[in-house]
N, C-alpha and C positions, 0 to 999 in steps of 0.2 A: 860344651856344645849341645849334646843330645839333650840334656837338661833343658837349656834355652830354648832350642828349636821346639821341644813339645809343647813349653810355655808359650810360645807365639800361636802355634797352633790351637791351643786350648783359647787363648783370650780371643783369637780370631775366629773361633767358632760361638763362643758365647756372644761376642758380636750379632755375629748372624743371628744367632736365635732370638736374640732380645730386639732385633729389628722389626720395626712395625711399617706394614705397607700405607699406600695411601688412603686406602678404604676404611681402613680401621682407624687412621687419626681422623678422618672426616667424623666417624662416629664417635670417637673421644670428644669432639667440640660440644656435646651434649652436655657434658660434666664440667664446661669450662666456667669460670666465676661469671663473665660479662653474659652469657645466656642465661645461667642461672637467676641474674640479677633482673635480666629480660623476663623472665618466667615469673617473677614474683611481681614485677609489676602489671603483667597481664592478669593475674588474679588478682590483684588490688582493682584494674579496672573491671573485671566481672563481678566482683562483690559490691562496686560501686553502681553496675547496670542494675544488678539485682537489689540494692537497695532503694534506687529509683522508682522500681515496679511496686515495691510496698507503697507507694501513693494511691494506687487504685483502691485500697483496701482502708475499711473505715479504723479511726484510731481511738484506742480505749485507754483512757488516763485515769489514773487514780491518785484523787488530794486528800489530805490533812492538814487542815491547819487550827492552829491555835494562837490566841491573844488574850494578853492580861492589858486591860485598860487602865490608865491611872485614876479616872473618875467613872463612878456610876453614870449611865448614860441616863438622859433626862428628856421630859419634853415640858414646856412651859406652859400652862393653859391661861388662857386672859378670857374669864368672864364678864370683864365690866362690872361687876357687882364688889369688887373689893381686888385686894393685890393678886398679881399674880401668883401662881402655883407651881411648883418645879414637881412634875411626877417622874418616878422611875419607870424605864421603858427597856431596862434589860439589864444582865450582870456584868461585874468587872472582866471575869474569865468568860470567853467565848470561843466554843470549839465548832470546827466546819469540816464535815466529810463529804467526798464526792465521787463518784464512779461514773465518768462521762463519756459517751460514746458520740463521735463526731463523725461526719463524712461530708465531702467536698461533692456536692451534687453536679457542680458545672464548674469549670475554670476556666473556659475559654479556650478547652484542648491544652492549655498549658501544661498538665499531667504527662497526658499523651507525647508532647513535644518533647518534654523532660526525659520520658523513658527511650523515646527514640534517640535522643541524642547519647544518653548514658551508653546504649546499645552498641552506637556506631562508635563510640569512644573505645569500647572493648575491642570492638573488631580491628580497630585502627593499633591498639595496643597488639593484638594477636598479629596484625600485619607487620609492623616494625620489628617483632622478634625476629619473625622469618627473614626480613630484610636483612637483620642484623647476622643471622647464622649465615645468610650468602656473602656477607661481605666477609665474614670470619672465613668462610672457605676460600674465598678469594686469597687472605692474606697467607691462609696454611699453604694453598696451592704454590703461590710464590715461592714461600720458604722451603717446602718440599723440593720443589725444582730446583732450587738453589744450590739443597745439600747434594742434589745428586749430579748438580752441574758441577760445583765444586771437587767433586770426587773424582769426576772425570778429568778435571785438571790436576788432581793428584795424582790419578794413573797414569797420567803424560808425563807430568815432571817425574816421577820413580821411573818411567821406562827411561827416559833422558838421564836419569842419575845412573843406570845403569851402563847405559852406553857411554857415559862420560869415564865411569871407572874403568869399563874397557879399553877406554881410549888412553886413560892414564896409566894404565898398567902395560899397555904398548910403548907408549910415551918413555917411561923408565927404563923399559928393555933398550930402544936404541939408546937413551940417554948414557945408559951402561956401557953401551959399545961405542960410544963417542959419537954418535951419527946424529944426536940431537941436542941442541942447546939450551943451556939453562933455563933461558926465557922462555922458551915453548912449554918446557915441562911446566914452570911456576905456574904459567897462564891455565894449562890444563887444570893444574890441581886446585887453583884461585877458582876456575870455573864449578869444580865439584862442590865448593863452598857454598857458593851460590846458589846451585841448586838445591842444595840441602837449605839454605834460608828460605828460599822460595817453597818447599815442599812444608818447611814449620811454619809458614804463613800462612797455606792453604788449608793445613790441618786446623789450624787456630781459627781460622774463619768459618769452618767445618763445625767447630764447637759452639763459636757464637750463635750460627744459624739454629743448631740444635736448640740451644738454650731460649732462642725466640719461639720454636715450636715449643718447648717445654712450658715458657708463660702463656702462648695462647690456648693452650689446650689444657691446661691447668694442673699437668702430671708430668713427670720426668720421661721425655724422650731421648732414648741413649742412640738409636740409629733409624735408619729409614731401609726400607727394603721394596724393591719393585717398582716399574714406571707408573705414571699416571696412566692409566688405562682406560679409555673411553670410548663409545660405539663413534662410527663416522658421523661428520658434521652434517645436518640439513642443509638445504638450499639458504640463502641470506632470506628469502621472501618468507618461506615456512617458520625459520627460525623468530623473524618479526611477528607474525603473528603469534607464535606462542609465548613471546613476552609480552605483546600487547594482552593477552589474555591472561598472563598466569604471574606476571611480575609481581611479586608483593610490595615494592614502593610504589608501584604504580594503581595497585589495588588499594593500597592506604592512602592515596591521594582520592581516589574516590569515594572512599568510606568518609575522607574529610567533607566532600561536597554533601555528602546527607547529614553530616552533623551541620554545617551550615543551614541547610535547608531545615534541619530542625528547630536550628537557632529563629531563623525567620519566622516559623510559626509560635513560636515561643514568646518573639517581641509582639507579632499581631494577638496574642490572646489579649493583651491589655486593654483592646479595644473592646473587650466584651464584658458585661457583668460576671460578677461571681456568687454563686449561689451554693451555702452551704447548711446542713441540719444536723440538729446536734440532741441528744437525750441524756439527761442525767439524773442519777439515784442521789439526792443530795439530803444530810441531816444536818439538823443545827443542834448545839447545846450549852449549857455552862459547865459539862463534865464531859470527858474522852467518850464516855456512852453515849454522847448524842441522842437525848431524851429530853432536850427541848430546854429552854430557861427561865419557863413559868409566864413568859409575857410574849414570845413570838412561837409560832408553830414549828415542831419540831423536823416534817418532814416538807423540805421545799423540793422536790424532785420536780422536774420541768422536760419539756420537749419544745425546739424553738428551731428557727429560720432565721439565716442570715442571708440579705442580699446587700451586695454594694456594688458599684459602679461609678469609676471616675470619668467624669465630665468634660473637665479640662484640667492639663498639667503643664501648658506652655508648649504645646506638641511634642513634649520630650519622646511619646510614644511614637511618633510617627518618625522621627528621627532615628529612635532605634532600631525600627523598621527598615528604613532605609540604610542604617549602616549595615545591619546583617544582609540585606541584599546584594550591597557592593561588596562585603566581604566573600559571598557565594560566588560572584563573578569572577573575582580574583583569584578563587580558587579553582575555576574552569578554566582561566587561563593558565594557570599553573601547571595545570593537569596536561593540556594540550601542548605547552612548553616542554614537558617530560617526555611526553611521547615523542615528539621530535627530538629530543635529547637520546634518547634510548635508541631511534632509529638510526642517529649519525654514530652512535658508540658502536652498535652492531656493523655498519658499513666501515668504520675505520677498523675495527677489530679483524674483519674478513682480508682488510687491505694490508694488516700487518703481518697476520697468518701468511699471505702470498710472499709478502717480502721476505720473511724468515725462511721459509723453503727455497726461497731463491738463493740468499745467502749460505744455507745448509749444502745445496748443490754445488754451490762455488767453493766450499769448506771443502768440501768432499774431495775436488778435485785439487785442492791446494794439499791436500794429506797424502796424496798420491805422488804428487810432484816433489815435497819434499822428502818424503821418503827415498825416492828414488835419486834424487838430489845428496840426501845423506848418505847413502850405502855407494855412491860413486864418490865422495868428498872423502870418506872411511878410507876405499881401496887406494886412494890418490896418496891421502896421509899414510898407510901402510907402505907406500913405494917411496915415499919421501919426495913426493910432486905437489903436495899442500901442506900448509903448516897449521900450528895448533887451533891458531884462531881463526881460520876458514872452517875446520872440523867442530869446534866448539859452535860456532855461528850455525853452522848446517843442523848439529843435533839440537840446538837451543829453538831454532826456526821449526823443525819437525815437531817437537813437543807442543809450541805455540799452535800449530795448525791443527794438531790433534785435539787441542784444549778446547780451540774455538769451535772445532766441528761438533765435540760432544756438549759444547755449553749451548749450541743452537738447537742441537736436537732435543734437549731438555727444553729449551725456551718455546720449541714449537709446542711440546705437550703442554705448557704451561698457557700458552695461550688458548690451544683447543680448548682446555678447560675452562677458560676465561670466556671463550663464546658460549660455552652451554650455560655457563652461570647466567649470562645476558638474557637468559631465555628464560630464568627463574630457577628456584631451588628443585622444583619438582621433576623439571626437565634434566636437569643436571643429576639428581639423584636415579632416574632411569635410565639414562647414558652409562652412569657410573655401575648399575647392575647388570646391564645390557639387558632389560627386559622392556 
């Protein structure tokens, strides 16, 4: 017995030491696979933005080409004094090497628009990663609070089991003295087994939620410790201002507006001509040494300019511009609708918090009432003024009341954390650290 008691204490202490607090689990989300994937997508978007910026710089290309012709190039000469004569104009082997420097001098602002679009796409990727983290914290908060709520249920059930065992012991004494019918004794024994089944079910549920926490964080979570502790909530109006200024999902929609504006400028660039300049060091020959072929000059270096301007393409460019403009208007309406949705979510969240607090006050009174009733019923049972069914119901009702009060207490903490997260990750982190 002493050995088993020592082991129980040892394992309980080990569980407490391995338990992790809410803040630690929030920090562990940084290593979650989903966030790591978002980090890689953000890095990819930044690289795309850097690639777009490279369009502002000249392009330097090196080319070497070799060809083996089937026949020798010739020119037919007609003098009018005799039959036409074929004169060789080159060799069958031809090699060309070129180092070309080119630069788009003017593209109708297309390059600038492409760079801006890529830059805002990278910003959207960063903001989407922040919003993913906010949603993961929301999920973690619900699971963390659920573990603590189920533990409160478990504590109430264990306390009910102790009361049931005490009642069973009393009933067995009365039964031995012939003061209690067998049916009442069996009912109390059955109630003990019922509570044991409830305890096993609750423990299983705690294990399942811990498994979900482990999946979410990407590492094993064996237990949790400590409540969800946050600063006091600000006023509803102040929280809305924070949300409108810093919510990552809202900022991502604003970034999408910038992307659409860049797309409009990109479509409008088709209205302008494009001007490009180029210079090349080019040599030709019948060997890879590129020293000529005896017919044409070996050095064919050049400097040139290319100007192109589309004058008509069936009004395709105009329709592309209009499509980009309408898309930008749709994004603006989506942004406005999202602001209204956030405001409604905050209003409803505060109403839910008020409801939970009212329910919790009611649950506290229910606990007091059920505790007094269970105490009264136990005294009546001891004096054979109440039956086993009445005592079992009183004990079960007290356990249910305590479990409900504990669950509501954790739900209030969860709801407060959700309200902070409605203002954005930065506001939540400040509330979490108390800064």
